[in-house]
N, C-alpha and C positions, 0 to 999 in steps of 0.2 A: 651405658653398658653396665648392667648389674649382673653379678655372679651369684647364682643360688648357693646357699650355704652347703648344700649337698655336694656341689662341685669341689669345694674347698675341703670339706671334712668327710667326704664319702669314705666309709670303711674305718674311720678313726674311732678308737675307743680310749677312754681315760685309763691311765696306768697310775696307781698309787703304790709307792714303795712302802713296804711294812717296816723296813729297818731305817734307821736314821743315818746310815753310813754310806749311801750310794746315791747322792744327788745327781750324778752324771747319767746313771741308768734311767732314772725317772725323767730327766730332761730329754734324753734321747728318745725314749719310748713315746713321749707326749709331743715331740717336735713336729711341726707342720711347716712346709715351705710353700709359699704362694709365688709363683713366677708367671710371667705373661709372655705370650707369643709376640712377635714383632708387630703383627696386625693389631692385637689387643692393646699394645703400648701406644699405638697411634690414636686409638679411640679412648684410652683411659683418661678419666677426669678425677681430680682430687676428691670431689664430692662422692663419686662412685666408690672409690677406694675407702673413704672414711665410713660410708654406710656398710660396706662389706666388713670392715674390721669391727665396727660396733656390733654387727650381727654375730660375728664369730665370738666376740667377748661375751655377749649375752647368752649365746648357745652354751658356751663353756661354763658360764656361771650357773646355769640350770643343771648341767651335768655334775658340777662340783657340789651343788646344794643337795643333790640326791645321795651323794656319798656320805654326807655328814662330816667331811674333812675340810680343813682350811688349806687352800692352795694359793700360790702366787701365779698369776698370768703375766707373762712378759713377752715383749715383742721387740725385734730389732731388724735392722736392714743388713743383709749380706751384700756388700758392695761388689764382691767379686762376680756375682752371678748376673745381674742384680736380682734379688728376691727379697720378699718380706718373710721373716720366720717368726714363729711364736711357739711357746711351750708353756707347760705348767710344772711347777715343783711344789712340794709340800712347804707350807710356811714354817714348819718345825726347823728347817735348816737356817732360817734367818739370813740367807744369802742367795745369790744367783750363781749358777754353775759356770762362771767365766773365769778363766785364769789370767785375763788381761784387764787392764784398767777400763772402767766404763762409767758413764754418767747416767744416773737415773733421771728420767724425765716424767713429769706428771701429765703432760699433754701429748696425746698420740699424734697430733698434727705436726709436731716437730719431726717425728720419724717419717711421716708421710712426705713432708717437705724435703727431707733428706733423700728419700727414695726418688722423688721427681727430679731433684737436682742431679742425682746420679744418672738418671735416664737422659737428661739433657747433655751431660758430659759424654755419654756413650754415643749418642747420635750427633755429637759435635755441634750442639747448639750452645755455643759459648756465650754467656751473658756479656754484654758490652763492658760491664764493670770489671770483668776478669781479664780483659785484654790490656796490654801495655803497648806503648808506641814502639815502632821499629827503630833500631839504631843501625849503625854500619855492620854490626856483626850478624844481625838477623833480618836484613832487608828482604822483603818479599815473603816473609814467613808470618804465620799467625802464631803469636807467642802468648801463652797464658801466664798471668801473674802467678807467682809462687804463692800458694795458699798455706795457711796454717794447717797442720795435720788435722784431718777430721777427727772429732771426738767420737768415740763409740757410744752412741746413745741407746738407752734401753728404756722403753716404756713398760712400767710394771704396775700391777694393781692386785690387791688382795681379793680373792674370791672366797667369801666365808659362807658356810651353809646357813647361818642365821640372818644374813643380810640380803635384802631383796636385790634383784638385778639392777634396779634404778638407783639404789642407795648404797653403793659399794664404797669402801674406804680405800685410800691409797696405801700401798706398801712402802713405808719409809721408816 
């Protein structure tokens, strides 16, 4: 199941803030959410999602190159929906527009795995390693192991006008 880039970015246009004081406006204007229907989720494969996100990133790199500006592409998982979100902000800010603690990751596959793990938990497909044995207090119940609080992972990459689509450097 492959999604055409037009389905994801149909009607989207790049917003570049001319002042350096409103990173949130730029982030909001450039934000795109990818969510899936229940039927799509059943058919969704990691490879398809990876191909889609690579296509999105390459498409955005071309758009940024045409502006002559340097921007940061970043992607994260919204676990409440669940959905994949991404946006662009000017690299002049030297930060991302999150008020909470996050971990930058270099490999988008970590975010994709996080997304698929969230889908499993929503559809109650609990991996066996997350189960713990019953005791007298919870007999007959499926009890999940307490997990460490998920870190907020953000994949980010610089999109520079002078760097080709295949040879982009990471934003760190």
